[in-house]
DSSP file (Angstrom, degrees, kcal/mol; ACC not computed):
  #  RESIDUE AA STRUCTURE BP1 BP2  ACC     N-H-->O    O-->H-N    N-H-->O    O-->H-N    TCO  KAPPA ALPHA  PHI   PSI    X-CA   Y-CA   Z-CA
    1    1 A X     >        0   0    0      0, 0.0     4,-1.8     0, 0.0     5,-0.2   0.000 360.0 360.0 360.0 -37.8 -133.2  185.5   37.8
    2    2 A X  H  >  +     0   0    0      2,-0.2     4,-2.1     1,-0.2     5,-0.2   0.887 360.0  52.4 -61.8 -39.8 -132.7  188.1   35.0
    3    3 A X  H  > S+     0   0    0      1,-0.2     4,-1.3     2,-0.2    -1,-0.2   0.926 108.9  50.3 -65.2 -41.5 -130.2  185.8   33.2
    4    4 A X  H  4 S+     0   0    0      1,-0.2     4,-0.3     2,-0.2    -1,-0.2   0.854 111.9  46.5 -63.6 -36.2 -132.9  183.1   33.3
    5    5 A X  H >< S+     0   0    0     -4,-1.8     3,-0.8     1,-0.2    -1,-0.2   0.814 107.8  56.4 -73.7 -32.7 -135.5  185.4   31.9
    6    6 A X  H 3< S+     0   0    0     -4,-2.1    -1,-0.2     1,-0.2    -2,-0.2   0.790 108.9  48.9 -73.6 -25.8 -133.2  186.6   29.2
    7    7 A X  T 3< S+     0   0    0     -4,-1.3    -1,-0.2    -5,-0.2    -2,-0.2   0.495  81.2 124.8 -89.4  -3.7 -132.7  183.0   28.0
    8    8 A X    <   -     0   0    0     -3,-0.8     2,-0.5    -4,-0.3    -3,-0.1  -0.269  59.1-130.9 -64.8 146.9 -136.2  182.0   27.9
    9    9 A X        -     0   0    0     51,-0.0    51,-0.2    49,-0.0    -1,-0.1  -0.837  22.6-117.1 -99.2 126.3 -137.4  180.6   24.6
   10   10 A X  E     -a   60   0A   0     49,-0.6    51,-3.2    -2,-0.5     2,-0.6  -0.385  25.1-135.3 -67.4 137.8 -140.6  182.1   23.2
   11   11 A X  E     -a   61   0A   0     49,-0.2     2,-0.6    -2,-0.1    51,-0.2  -0.851  18.8-167.4-100.6 122.8 -143.4  179.5   22.9
   12   12 A X  E     -a   62   0A   0     49,-3.1    51,-2.3    -2,-0.6     2,-0.5  -0.925   9.0-150.6-115.6 110.4 -145.4  179.6   19.5
   13   13 A X  E     +a   63   0A   0     -2,-0.6    72,-3.5    70,-0.4    73,-0.7  -0.707  21.1 173.7 -84.8 125.4 -148.6  177.7   19.4
   14   14 A X  E     -ab  64  86A   0     49,-2.8    51,-2.9    -2,-0.5     2,-0.4  -0.907  17.1-145.6-124.6 151.7 -149.5  176.4   15.9
   15   15 A X  E     -ab  65  87A   0     71,-2.2    73,-2.6    -2,-0.3     2,-0.5  -0.932   3.3-154.5-120.0 147.9 -152.4  174.1   14.8
   16   16 A X  E     +ab  66  88A   0     49,-2.7    51,-2.1    -2,-0.4     2,-0.3  -0.975  28.3 173.7-119.2 116.6 -152.5  171.5   12.1
   17   17 A X  E     + b   0  89A   0     71,-3.1    73,-3.0    -2,-0.5     2,-0.3  -0.882  14.6 104.3-129.4 154.3 -156.1  170.9   10.9
   18   18 A X        -     0   0    0     -2,-0.3    73,-0.1    71,-0.2     3,-0.1  -0.854  65.1 -41.8 156.9 174.3 -157.9  169.0    8.3
   19   19 A X  S >  S-     0   0    0     71,-0.4     3,-1.1    79,-0.3     5,-0.3  -0.057  72.0 -81.5 -57.7 161.3 -160.1  165.9    7.7
   20   20 A X  T 3  S+     0   0    0     49,-0.5    -1,-0.1     1,-0.2    48,-0.1  -0.363 111.4  19.1 -64.0 144.9 -159.4  162.6    9.3
   21   21 A X  T 3  S+     0   0    0     -3,-0.1    -1,-0.2     1,-0.1    -2,-0.1   0.675  82.5 118.7  70.1  21.9 -156.7  160.4    7.7
   22   22 A X  S <  S-     0   0    0     -3,-1.1    71,-0.2    -4,-0.1   101,-0.1   0.572  90.1-102.0 -90.7  -7.5 -155.1  163.2    5.7
   23   23 A X  S  > S+     0   0    0     -4,-0.1     4,-2.2    -5,-0.1     5,-0.2   0.674  75.6 137.3 103.8  22.2 -151.8  162.6    7.6
   24   24 A X  H  > S+     0   0    0     -5,-0.3     4,-2.2     2,-0.2     5,-0.2   0.955  79.2  44.2 -63.3 -49.8 -151.7  165.4   10.2
   25   25 A X  H  > S+     0   0    0      1,-0.2     4,-2.8     2,-0.2     5,-0.2   0.898 114.1  51.1 -57.8 -44.6 -150.4  163.2   13.0
   26   26 A X  H  > S+     0   0    0      2,-0.2     4,-2.4     1,-0.2    -1,-0.2   0.865 109.1  50.4 -65.3 -36.1 -148.0  161.5   10.6
   27   27 A X  H  X S+     0   0    0     -4,-2.2     4,-2.2     2,-0.2    -1,-0.2   0.938 113.1  46.1 -64.2 -45.5 -146.6  164.9    9.5
   28   28 A X  H  X S+     0   0    0     -4,-2.2     4,-3.1     1,-0.2     5,-0.3   0.912 114.2  47.5 -65.2 -42.0 -146.1  166.0   13.1
   29   29 A X  H  X>S+     0   0    0     -4,-2.8     4,-2.5     2,-0.2     6,-0.9   0.888 110.3  51.8 -69.1 -37.4 -144.5  162.7   14.1
   30   30 A X  H  X5S+     0   0    0     -4,-2.4     4,-0.9     4,-0.2    -1,-0.2   0.920 115.6  44.0 -64.0 -40.7 -142.1  162.8   11.1
   31   31 A X  H  <5S+     0   0    0     -4,-2.2    -2,-0.2    -5,-0.2    -1,-0.2   0.925 124.1  30.8 -69.2 -47.0 -141.1  166.3   12.0
   32   32 A X  H  <5S+     0   0    0     -4,-3.1    -3,-0.2    -5,-0.2    -2,-0.2   0.786 136.5  22.1 -85.9 -27.4 -140.7  165.9   15.7
   33   33 A X  H  <5S-     0   0    0     -4,-2.5    -3,-0.2    -5,-0.3    -2,-0.2   0.505  93.0-126.8-118.7 -11.9 -139.6  162.3   15.9
   34   34 A X  S  <<S+     0   0    0     -4,-0.9     2,-0.3    -5,-0.8    -4,-0.2   0.794  71.7 105.4  69.6  26.2 -138.2  161.6   12.5
   35   35 A X        -     0   0    0     -6,-0.9     2,-0.4    -9,-0.1    -1,-0.2  -0.942  55.7-146.7-140.4 160.6 -140.3  158.5   11.9
   36   36 A X        -     0   0    0     -2,-0.3     2,-0.5    -3,-0.1   117,-0.1  -0.993   7.8-158.2-126.9 130.0 -143.3  157.4   10.0
   37   37 A X        -     0   0    0     -2,-0.4    -8,-0.1     1,-0.1    -7,-0.1  -0.954   6.8-155.9-113.3 123.8 -145.8  154.8   11.2
   38   38 A X  S    S+     0   0    0     -2,-0.5     2,-0.6     1,-0.1    -1,-0.1   0.862  83.9  49.9 -64.8 -38.2 -147.9  153.1    8.5
   39   39 A X  S    S+     0   0    0      2,-0.0     2,-0.3     0, 0.0    -1,-0.1  -0.911  72.1 170.3-109.6 125.6 -150.7  152.2   10.8
   40   40 A X        -     0   0    0     -2,-0.6     2,-0.3     3,-0.0     3,-0.0  -0.948  30.0-130.9-131.4 148.2 -152.1  154.9   13.0
   41   41 A X        -     0   0    0     -2,-0.3     3,-0.1     1,-0.1     2,-0.1  -0.764  43.2 -97.8 -92.5 145.7 -155.1  155.3   15.2
   42   42 A X        -     0   0    0     -2,-0.3     2,-0.1     1,-0.1    26,-0.1  -0.364  42.1-102.1 -65.1 143.1 -157.2  158.4   14.7
   43   43 A X        -     0   0    0     24,-0.1     2,-0.6     2,-0.1    27,-0.3  -0.397  29.3-141.7 -65.7 135.4 -156.5  161.3   17.0
   44   44 A X        -     0   0    0      2,-0.1     2,-1.0    -2,-0.1    -1,-0.1  -0.891  67.0 -39.9-101.9 117.3 -159.1  161.6   19.7
   45   45 A X  S    S-     0   0    0     -2,-0.6    23,-2.5    25,-0.1     2,-0.3  -0.558 115.5 -28.5  69.7-103.2 -159.9  165.3   20.4
   46   46 A X  E     -C   67   0A   0     -2,-1.0     2,-0.3    21,-0.2    21,-0.2  -0.952  53.9-175.4-142.9 160.0 -156.5  167.0   20.2
   47   47 A X  E     -C   66   0A   0     19,-1.4    19,-3.2    -2,-0.3     2,-0.3  -0.935   9.8-162.6-145.4 168.2 -152.9  166.1   20.8
   48   48 A X  E     -C   65   0A   0     -2,-0.3     2,-0.3    17,-0.2    17,-0.2  -0.998  10.6-171.4-154.7 154.3 -149.7  168.2   20.8
   49   49 A X  E     -C   64   0A   0     15,-2.1    15,-3.2    -2,-0.3     2,-0.3  -0.938  16.5-142.4-134.4 160.7 -145.9  167.9   20.6
   50   50 A X  E     +C   63   0A   0     -2,-0.3     2,-0.3    13,-0.2    13,-0.2  -0.919  15.4 178.5-124.4 154.8 -143.2  170.6   21.0
   51   51 A X  E     -C   62   0A   0     11,-1.8    11,-3.0    -2,-0.3     2,-0.5  -0.956  26.3-131.4-153.4 135.1 -139.9  171.1   19.3
   52   52 A X  E     +C   61   0A   0     -2,-0.3     2,-0.3     9,-0.3     9,-0.2  -0.755  37.7 174.7 -88.2 129.7 -137.4  173.8   19.7
   53   53 A X  E     -C   60   0A   0      7,-3.2     7,-2.7    -2,-0.5     2,-0.5  -0.898  32.8-117.2-133.3 158.6 -136.3  175.3   16.3
   54   54 A X  E     +C   59   0A   0     -2,-0.3     2,-0.5     5,-0.2     5,-0.2  -0.909  31.2 177.5 -97.4 123.1 -134.2  178.2   14.9
   55   55 A X  E >  S-C   58   0A   0      3,-3.2     3,-1.5    -2,-0.5    -2,-0.0  -0.974  71.4 -19.2-127.0 118.8 -136.1  180.7   12.9
   56   56 A X  T 3  S-     0   0    0     -2,-0.5    -1,-0.1     1,-0.3     3,-0.1   0.905 128.1 -51.8  52.7  43.4 -134.2  183.7   11.5
   57   57 A X  T 3  S+     0   0    0      1,-0.2     2,-0.4    -3,-0.0    -1,-0.3   0.549 119.3 112.0  77.3   7.1 -131.4  183.1   13.9
   58   58 A X  E <   - C   0  55A   0     -3,-1.5    -3,-3.2   -49,-0.0     2,-0.4  -0.941  65.0-130.5-117.9 133.5 -133.8  183.0   16.9
   59   59 A X  E     + C   0  54A   0     -2,-0.4   -49,-0.6    -5,-0.2     2,-0.3  -0.719  34.1 169.3 -84.3 128.9 -134.6  180.0   19.0
   60   60 A X  E     -aC  10  53A   0     -7,-2.7    -7,-3.2    -2,-0.4     2,-0.6  -0.950  32.2-128.4-137.0 155.0 -138.4  179.4   19.5
   61   61 A X  E     -aC  11  52A   0    -51,-3.2   -49,-3.1    -2,-0.3     2,-0.6  -0.933  22.3-150.0-106.4 115.9 -140.3  176.5   20.9
   62   62 A X  E     -aC  12  51A   0    -11,-3.0   -11,-1.8    -2,-0.6     2,-0.8  -0.776   5.3-161.7 -85.8 120.7 -143.1  175.3   18.6
   63   63 A X  E     -aC  13  50A   0    -51,-2.3   -49,-2.8    -2,-0.6     2,-0.6  -0.902  15.2-162.5 -98.8 104.3 -146.2  173.9   20.3
   64   64 A X  E     -aC  14  49A   0    -15,-3.2   -15,-2.1    -2,-0.8     2,-0.5  -0.823   1.5-156.6-100.9 117.4 -147.8  172.0   17.5
   65   65 A X  E     -aC  15  48A   0    -51,-2.9   -49,-2.7    -2,-0.6     2,-0.7  -0.834   3.1-152.1-102.6 124.9 -151.4  171.1   18.1
   66   66 A X  E     -aC  16  47A   0    -19,-3.2   -19,-1.4    -2,-0.5     2,-0.4  -0.837  13.9-154.1 -98.6 107.2 -152.9  168.1   16.2
   67   67 A X  E     - C   0  46A   0    -51,-2.1   -21,-0.2    -2,-0.7   -49,-0.2  -0.715  20.1-115.8 -90.4 132.0 -156.7  168.6   15.7
   68   68 A X        -     0   0    0    -23,-2.5   -50,-0.1    -2,-0.4   -48,-0.1  -0.396  22.0-145.1 -61.8 140.5 -158.9  165.5   15.3
   69   69 A X        +     0   0    0    -26,-0.1   -49,-0.5   -50,-0.1     2,-0.2   0.609  62.7 104.6 -88.9 -12.0 -160.4  165.5   11.9
   70   70 A X  S >  S-     0   0    0    -27,-0.3     3,-2.0   -51,-0.2   -25,-0.1  -0.477  72.8-128.5 -76.6 143.2 -163.7  164.0   12.6
   71   71 A X  G >  S+     0   0    0      1,-0.3     3,-1.8    -2,-0.2     4,-0.3   0.774 102.8  67.5 -62.4 -29.3 -166.7  166.4   12.6
   72   72 A X  G 3  S+     0   0    0      1,-0.3    -1,-0.3     2,-0.1     3,-0.2   0.562  94.9  59.1 -73.9  -3.7 -168.0  165.2   16.0
   73   73 A X  G <> S+     0   0    0     -3,-2.0     4,-2.7     1,-0.1    -1,-0.3   0.286  73.4 104.2 -99.7  11.1 -164.9  166.7   17.7
   74   74 A X  H <> S+     0   0    0     -3,-1.8     4,-2.1     1,-0.2    -1,-0.1   0.931  78.1  51.1 -59.6 -44.4 -165.6  170.2   16.5
   75   75 A X  H  > S+     0   0    0     -4,-0.3     4,-0.6     1,-0.2    -1,-0.2   0.854 112.4  48.2 -63.1 -32.9 -166.8  171.4   19.8
   76   76 A X  H >> S+     0   0    0     -3,-0.3     4,-0.7     1,-0.2     3,-0.6   0.935 111.0  51.4 -63.3 -48.6 -163.6  170.0   21.4
   77   77 A X  H >X S+     0   0    0     -4,-2.7     3,-1.4     1,-0.2     4,-0.9   0.875  94.1  71.1 -59.3 -43.2 -161.4  171.7   18.8
   78   78 A X  H >X S+     0   0    0     -4,-2.1     3,-0.8     1,-0.3     4,-0.6   0.823  97.8  48.2 -48.0 -46.4 -162.9  175.2   19.1
   79   79 A X  H << S+     0   0    0     -4,-0.6     3,-0.4    -3,-0.6    -1,-0.3   0.790 107.1  58.4 -67.6 -26.9 -161.3  175.9   22.5
   80   80 A X  H << S+     0   0    0     -3,-1.4    -1,-0.2    -4,-0.7    -2,-0.2   0.655  92.1  65.8 -79.9 -16.5 -157.9  174.6   21.4
   81   81 A X  H X< S+     0   0    0     -4,-0.9     3,-2.4    -3,-0.8    -1,-0.2   0.805  77.6 105.4 -73.8 -28.8 -157.6  177.1   18.6
   82   82 A X  T 3< S+     0   0    0     -4,-0.6     3,-0.1    -3,-0.4    31,-0.1  -0.285  85.6  17.9 -55.5 131.9 -157.4  180.0   21.1
   83   83 A X  T 3  S+     0   0    0      1,-0.3   -70,-0.4     2,-0.0    -1,-0.3   0.342  90.5 134.5  90.3  -5.6 -153.9  181.3   21.4
   84   84 A X    <   -     0   0    0     -3,-2.4    -1,-0.3     1,-0.1   -70,-0.2  -0.530  39.6-164.7 -79.6 147.5 -152.7  179.8   18.2
   85   85 A X        +     0   0    0    -72,-3.5    32,-0.7     1,-0.3     2,-0.3   0.618  69.1  12.2-109.4 -16.8 -150.6  182.0   16.0
   86   86 A X  E     -bd  14 117A   0    -73,-0.7   -71,-2.2    30,-0.2     2,-0.4  -0.989  61.5-153.4-157.0 156.1 -150.7  180.0   12.7
   87   87 A X  E     -bd  15 118A   0     30,-2.3    32,-1.9    -2,-0.3     2,-0.6  -0.998   9.1-147.1-139.6 138.1 -152.5  177.1   11.2
   88   88 A X  E     -bd  16 119A   0    -73,-2.6   -71,-3.1    -2,-0.4     2,-0.9  -0.901  13.1-154.0 -98.4 119.7 -151.7  174.5    8.5
   89   89 A X  E     -bd  17 120A   0     30,-3.1    32,-2.5    -2,-0.6     2,-0.4  -0.846  21.9-165.2 -92.4 102.6 -154.8  173.4    6.6
   90   90 A X  E     + d   0 121A   0    -73,-3.0   -71,-0.4    -2,-0.9     2,-0.3  -0.763  15.3 170.8-103.7 131.1 -153.9  169.9    5.4
   91   91 A X  E     - d   0 122A   0     30,-2.5    32,-3.1    -2,-0.4     2,-0.6  -0.886  38.1-106.0-127.5 165.0 -155.6  167.8    2.8
   92   92 A X  E >   - d   0 123A   0      3,-0.4     3,-2.3    -2,-0.3     7,-0.2  -0.819  20.3-146.6 -90.8 118.8 -154.8  164.5    1.1
   93   93 A X  T 3  S+     0   0    0     30,-3.0    37,-3.1    -2,-0.6    38,-0.7   0.688 100.6  50.4 -62.6 -15.6 -153.6  165.1   -2.5
   94   94 A X  T 3  S+     0   0    0     29,-0.3     2,-0.4    35,-0.2    -1,-0.3   0.297 102.3  68.8-101.3   9.5 -155.2  161.8   -3.5
   95   95 A X    X>  -     0   0    0     -3,-2.3     4,-1.0     1,-0.1     3,-0.8  -0.871  56.6-172.0-131.3  97.6 -158.6  162.6   -1.9
   96   96 A X  H 3> S+     0   0    0     -2,-0.4     4,-2.5     1,-0.2     3,-0.3   0.821  86.4  61.9 -58.8 -33.7 -160.6  165.4   -3.5
   97   97 A X  H 3> S+     0   0    0      1,-0.2     4,-1.1     2,-0.2    -1,-0.2   0.869 100.2  53.7 -62.1 -37.5 -163.2  165.4   -0.6
   98   98 A X  H <4 S+     0   0    0     -3,-0.8   -79,-0.3     1,-0.2    -1,-0.2   0.813 110.2  46.8 -68.5 -29.3 -160.5  166.3    1.8
   99   99 A X  H >< S+     0   0    0     -4,-1.0     3,-2.0    -3,-0.3     4,-0.4   0.906 106.5  58.9 -74.2 -42.8 -159.6  169.4   -0.3
  100  100 A X  H 3< S+     0   0    0     -4,-2.5     3,-0.4     1,-0.3     4,-0.3   0.757 103.8  52.8 -59.8 -24.4 -163.3  170.3   -0.7
  101  101 A X  T 3X S+     0   0    0     -4,-1.1     4,-1.7     1,-0.2     3,-0.4   0.459  78.6  93.7 -90.3   2.2 -163.6  170.6    3.1
  102  102 A X  H <> S+     0   0    0     -3,-2.0     4,-2.9     1,-0.2    -1,-0.2   0.889  81.3  58.8 -65.1 -37.6 -160.6  173.0    3.6
  103  103 A X  H  > S+     0   0    0     -4,-0.4     4,-2.2    -3,-0.4    -1,-0.2   0.892 105.1  50.5 -55.6 -41.1 -163.0  176.0    3.4
  104  104 A X  H  > S+     0   0    0     -3,-0.4     4,-2.3    -4,-0.3    -1,-0.2   0.882 111.3  47.4 -63.4 -40.7 -165.0  174.6    6.4
  105  105 A X  H  X S+     0   0    0     -4,-1.7     4,-2.2     2,-0.2     5,-0.2   0.918 110.1  52.9 -65.2 -43.0 -161.7  174.2    8.4
  106  106 A X  H  X S+     0   0    0     -4,-2.9     4,-2.3     1,-0.2    -2,-0.2   0.923 112.7  44.3 -56.9 -46.6 -160.7  177.7    7.4
  107  107 A X  H  X S+     0   0    0     -4,-2.2     4,-1.9     1,-0.2    -1,-0.2   0.884 109.7  56.0 -68.0 -41.1 -164.0  179.1    8.7
  108  108 A X  H  X S+     0   0    0     -4,-2.3     4,-0.6     1,-0.2    -1,-0.2   0.906 112.8  41.1 -61.2 -42.5 -163.9  177.0   11.9
  109  109 A X  H >X S+     0   0    0     -4,-2.2     4,-2.9     1,-0.2     3,-1.0   0.898 111.7  54.6 -68.6 -43.9 -160.5  178.4   12.8
  110  110 A X  H 3< S+     0   0    0     -4,-2.3    -2,-0.2     1,-0.2    -1,-0.2   0.812  97.5  66.8 -60.4 -31.8 -161.3  182.0   11.8
  111  111 A X  H 3< S+     0   0    0     -4,-1.9    -1,-0.2     1,-0.2     3,-0.2   0.846 115.4  27.0 -55.9 -36.2 -164.4  181.8   14.1
  112  112 A X  H << S+     0   0    0     -3,-1.0     2,-0.4    -4,-0.6    -2,-0.2   0.790 135.6  28.5 -99.5 -39.0 -162.1  181.6   17.1
  113  113 A X    ><  +     0   0    0     -4,-2.9     3,-1.9     1,-0.1    -1,-0.2  -0.740  64.5 179.6-127.3  82.0 -159.0  183.4   15.8
  114  114 A X  T 3  S+     0   0    0     -2,-0.4    -1,-0.1     1,-0.3    -4,-0.1   0.707  81.6  49.9 -63.3 -21.3 -160.0  186.0   13.2
  115  115 A X  T 3  S+     0   0    0      2,-0.1    -1,-0.3    -5,-0.0    58,-0.1   0.130  81.8 142.0-100.3  21.7 -156.4  187.2   12.6
  116  116 A X    <   -     0   0    0     -3,-1.9     2,-0.4    -7,-0.1   -30,-0.2  -0.249  46.7-134.5 -64.1 146.3 -155.0  183.8   12.1
  117  117 A X  E     -d   86   0A   0    -32,-0.7   -30,-2.3    48,-0.1     2,-0.3  -0.845  26.0-154.5 -99.3 141.6 -152.2  183.1    9.5
  118  118 A X  E     -d   87   0A   0     -2,-0.4    28,-0.7    26,-0.3     2,-0.4  -0.829  20.1-167.2-121.7 156.3 -152.7  180.1    7.3
  119  119 A X  E     -de  88 146A   0    -32,-1.9   -30,-3.1    -2,-0.3     2,-0.5  -0.983  19.6-142.2-137.8 127.7 -150.6  177.7    5.3
  120  120 A X  E     -de  89 147A   0     26,-2.6    28,-2.1    -2,-0.4     2,-0.5  -0.833  21.8-167.6 -95.2 122.6 -152.4  175.3    2.8
  121  121 A X  E     -de  90 148A   0    -32,-2.5   -30,-2.5    -2,-0.5     2,-0.8  -0.958  16.8-160.5-122.6 119.7 -150.7  171.9    2.7
  122  122 A X  E     -de  91 149A   0     26,-2.7    28,-2.8    -2,-0.5     3,-0.3  -0.875  24.4-165.3 -94.0 109.9 -151.2  169.1    0.2
  123  123 A X  E     +d   92   0A   0    -32,-3.1   -30,-3.0    -2,-0.8   -29,-0.3  -0.536  58.3  42.0 -96.0 164.7 -150.0  165.9    1.9
  124  124 A X    >   +     0   0    0     26,-0.4     3,-2.0   -32,-0.2    27,-0.2   0.880  55.6 162.7  68.4  44.1 -149.2  162.5    0.4
  125  125 A X  T 3   +     0   0    0     25,-2.1    26,-0.2     1,-0.3     4,-0.1   0.565  67.5  72.9 -67.2 -11.4 -147.4  163.8   -2.7
  126  126 A X  T 3  S+     0   0    0     24,-0.2    -1,-0.3     2,-0.1     2,-0.2   0.494  91.0  71.3 -79.5  -3.0 -145.9  160.3   -3.0
  127  127 A X  S <  S-     0   0    0     -3,-2.0     2,-0.0     1,-0.1   -34,-0.0  -0.701 104.5 -77.9-108.0 164.2 -149.3  159.1   -4.2
  128  128 A X        -     0   0    0     -2,-0.2     2,-0.2     1,-0.1    -1,-0.1  -0.352  54.2-115.3 -58.4 134.4 -151.1  159.8   -7.5
  129  129 A X        +     0   0    0      1,-0.1   -35,-0.2    -4,-0.1    -1,-0.1  -0.535  37.3 171.2 -79.0 138.8 -152.7  163.3   -7.5
  130  130 A X        +     0   0    0    -37,-3.1     2,-0.4    -2,-0.2   -36,-0.2   0.257  57.7  76.9-126.4   6.8 -156.4  163.6   -7.6
  131  131 A X  S    S-     0   0    0    -38,-0.7     2,-0.3   -36,-0.1    -1,-0.0  -0.974  84.2-115.4-121.7 129.8 -156.8  167.4   -7.0
  132  132 A X     >  -     0   0    0     -2,-0.4     4,-1.6     1,-0.1     3,-0.5  -0.487  14.7-139.5 -66.1 128.6 -156.2  170.0   -9.6
  133  133 A X  H  > S+     0   0    0     -2,-0.3     4,-2.5     1,-0.2     5,-0.2   0.856 101.4  58.6 -53.1 -41.6 -153.3  172.2   -8.8
  134  134 A X  H  > S+     0   0    0      1,-0.2     4,-2.4     2,-0.2    -1,-0.2   0.889 104.6  49.7 -62.5 -41.5 -155.1  175.3  -10.2
  135  135 A X  H  > S+     0   0    0     -3,-0.5     4,-2.0     2,-0.2    -1,-0.2   0.885 111.8  48.4 -62.5 -39.0 -158.0  174.8   -7.7
  136  136 A X  H  X S+     0   0    0     -4,-1.6     4,-2.7     2,-0.2    -2,-0.2   0.943 112.0  48.5 -68.7 -47.4 -155.7  174.5   -4.8
  137  137 A X  H  X S+     0   0    0     -4,-2.5     4,-2.8     1,-0.2     5,-0.2   0.898 111.0  50.9 -61.0 -42.1 -153.7  177.6   -5.8
  138  138 A X  H  X S+     0   0    0     -4,-2.4     4,-1.9    -5,-0.2    -1,-0.2   0.894 112.2  46.4 -63.5 -38.1 -156.9  179.6   -6.2
  139  139 A X  H  X S+     0   0    0     -4,-2.0     4,-1.0     2,-0.2    -2,-0.2   0.953 112.0  50.0 -67.2 -45.0 -158.1  178.6   -2.8
  140  140 A X  H ><>S+     0   0    0     -4,-2.7     5,-2.7     1,-0.2     3,-0.8   0.915 112.5  48.6 -59.2 -45.7 -154.8  179.4   -1.2
  141  141 A X  H ><5S+     0   0    0     -4,-2.8     3,-1.4     1,-0.2    -1,-0.2   0.879 104.5  59.4 -62.5 -37.6 -154.8  182.8   -2.9
  142  142 A X  H 3<5S+     0   0    0     -4,-1.9    -1,-0.2     1,-0.3    -2,-0.2   0.738 113.0  37.6 -62.7 -23.6 -158.3  183.5   -1.8
  143  143 A X  T <<5S-     0   0    0     -4,-1.0    -1,-0.3    -3,-0.8   -25,-0.2   0.213 113.4-116.4-111.7  13.9 -157.3  183.1    1.8
  144  144 A X  T < 5 +     0   0    0     -3,-1.4     2,-0.4     1,-0.2   -26,-0.3   0.892  68.8 138.9  53.4  47.8 -153.9  184.8    1.3
  145  145 A X      < -     0   0    0     -5,-2.7    -1,-0.2    -6,-0.1   -26,-0.2  -0.945  54.1-118.1-123.0 142.6 -152.0  181.7    2.3
  146  146 A X  E     -e  119   0A   0    -28,-0.7   -26,-2.6    -2,-0.4     2,-0.4  -0.281  28.9-143.8 -62.1 160.5 -148.9  180.0    0.9
  147  147 A X  E     +e  120   0A   0    -28,-0.2     2,-0.3   -26,-0.0   -26,-0.2  -0.994  24.3 161.6-132.6 137.2 -149.2  176.5   -0.5
  148  148 A X  E     -e  121   0A   0    -28,-2.1   -26,-2.7    -2,-0.4     2,-0.3  -0.969  28.5-127.4-146.8 166.3 -146.9  173.6   -0.4
  149  149 A X  E     +e  122   0A   0     -2,-0.3     2,-0.3   -28,-0.2   -26,-0.2  -0.878  28.1 176.4-116.7 148.5 -146.8  169.8   -0.9
  150  150 A X        -     0   0    0    -28,-2.8   -25,-2.1    -2,-0.3   -26,-0.4  -0.908  23.4-149.6-141.9 165.5 -145.5  167.2    1.6
  151  151 A X     >  -     0   0    0      5,-2.1     4,-1.9    -2,-0.3     7,-0.3  -0.914   2.2-169.8-137.9 115.7 -145.1  163.5    2.2
  152  152 A X  T  4 S+     0   0    0     -2,-0.3    -1,-0.1     2,-0.2  -129,-0.0   0.787  90.5  58.2 -69.7 -25.8 -145.1  162.3    5.7
  153  153 A X  T  4 S+     0   0    0      1,-0.2    -1,-0.2    -3,-0.1  -117,-0.1   0.955 121.0  22.6 -64.9 -53.7 -144.0  158.9    4.3
  154  154 A X  T  4 S-     0   0    0      2,-0.1    -2,-0.2     1,-0.0    -1,-0.2   0.646 102.0-122.2 -92.9 -16.0 -140.9  160.1    2.6
  155  155 A X    >X  +     0   0    0     -4,-1.9     3,-1.7     1,-0.3     4,-0.6   0.374  55.7 155.3  92.9  -4.6 -140.3  163.2    4.6
  156  156 A X  T 34 S-     0   0    0      1,-0.3    -5,-2.1    -5,-0.2    -1,-0.3  -0.346  72.9  -4.6 -62.9 126.6 -140.4  165.5    1.5
  157  157 A X  T 3> S+     0   0    0     -7,-0.2     4,-2.0    -3,-0.1    -1,-0.3   0.406  99.9 114.8  80.7  -3.7 -141.4  169.0    2.4
  158  158 A X  H <> S+     0   0    0     -3,-1.7     4,-1.8    -7,-0.3     5,-0.2   0.947  78.4  42.6 -73.3 -48.4 -142.1  168.2    6.1
  159  159 A X  H  X S+     0   0    0     -4,-0.6     4,-2.1     1,-0.2     5,-0.2   0.922 114.3  52.8 -64.2 -42.2 -139.3  170.4    7.6
  160  160 A X  H  > S+     0   0    0      1,-0.2     4,-2.4     2,-0.2    -1,-0.2   0.881 106.2  54.6 -57.2 -40.8 -140.1  173.2    5.2
  161  161 A X  H  X S+     0   0    0     -4,-2.0     4,-2.2     1,-0.2    -1,-0.2   0.930 112.6  40.9 -60.6 -47.6 -143.8  173.0    6.3
  162  162 A X  H  X S+     0   0    0     -4,-1.8     4,-2.2     2,-0.2    -1,-0.2   0.789 113.7  52.8 -77.7 -27.1 -143.0  173.5   10.0
  163  163 A X  H  X S+     0   0    0     -4,-2.1     4,-2.4    -5,-0.2    -1,-0.2   0.921 111.9  46.2 -68.1 -44.6 -140.4  176.1    9.3
  164  164 A X  H  X S+     0   0    0     -4,-2.4     4,-2.5    -5,-0.2    -2,-0.2   0.891 112.2  50.8 -62.6 -42.3 -142.8  178.1    7.3
  165  165 A X  H  X S+     0   0    0     -4,-2.2     4,-2.0    -5,-0.2    -1,-0.2   0.913 110.8  48.7 -63.4 -42.0 -145.5  177.6    9.9
  166  166 A X  H  X S+     0   0    0     -4,-2.2     4,-2.8     1,-0.2     5,-0.2   0.923 111.0  50.7 -65.1 -42.0 -143.1  178.8   12.7
  167  167 A X  H  X S+     0   0    0     -4,-2.4     4,-2.1     1,-0.2    -2,-0.2   0.919 110.5  49.2 -60.3 -43.9 -142.1  181.9   10.5
  168  168 A X  H  < S+     0   0    0     -4,-2.5     4,-0.4     1,-0.2    -1,-0.2   0.899 113.7  46.9 -61.7 -39.4 -145.8  182.7   10.0
  169  169 A X  H >< S+     0   0    0     -4,-2.0     3,-0.6     1,-0.2    -2,-0.2   0.894 113.0  48.4 -71.3 -41.6 -146.4  182.4   13.8
  170  170 A X  H 3< S+     0   0    0     -4,-2.8    -1,-0.2     1,-0.2    -2,-0.2   0.818 115.9  42.7 -70.4 -33.2 -143.4  184.5   14.6
  171  171 A X  T 3< S+     0   0    0     -4,-2.1     2,-0.2    -5,-0.2    -1,-0.2   0.314  82.6 123.0 -97.5   8.5 -144.2  187.3   12.2
  172  172 A X    <         0   0    0     -3,-0.6   -56,-0.1    -4,-0.4   -86,-0.0  -0.522 360.0 360.0 -71.4 133.8 -147.9  187.5   12.9
  173  173 A X              0   0    0     -2,-0.2    -1,-0.1   -58,-0.1    -4,-0.1   0.458 360.0 360.0 -69.4 360.0 -148.9  191.0   14.1
């Protein structure tokens, strides 16, 4: 029994949040399954996937929670933030409105987990940019969060996103 407990892999719950159609599910699917689906149905409520990863020489199991982006799912989402150790705030680099709502997502998550660690993620870097980089960096700095860009379509930055999210979760006080 002691040998079994010594080999247990820590479970780290992380959330991926942002407006609908910014590519949250596609990012998670690209990371966990190595594939991209051009046509996707909107997430209803929440969904999750798990993946075992190596962080700083330590094996951990990431439980990645995909939060539905539509406003009418807010009441459902609130309960699922509980127990999360880090959150990715995702917006679509080609959609300024999705960036403008990141502050609302930040506040929604902080309402449930006040000591949450955040990562700001600009997705769809394969498309023309419509959000000023200075505005994004200013927002990220204001919430003490790192910022990176990804493309679920090409896979660019996806592994880095989840590795960083796992590191934030693992090192959270």
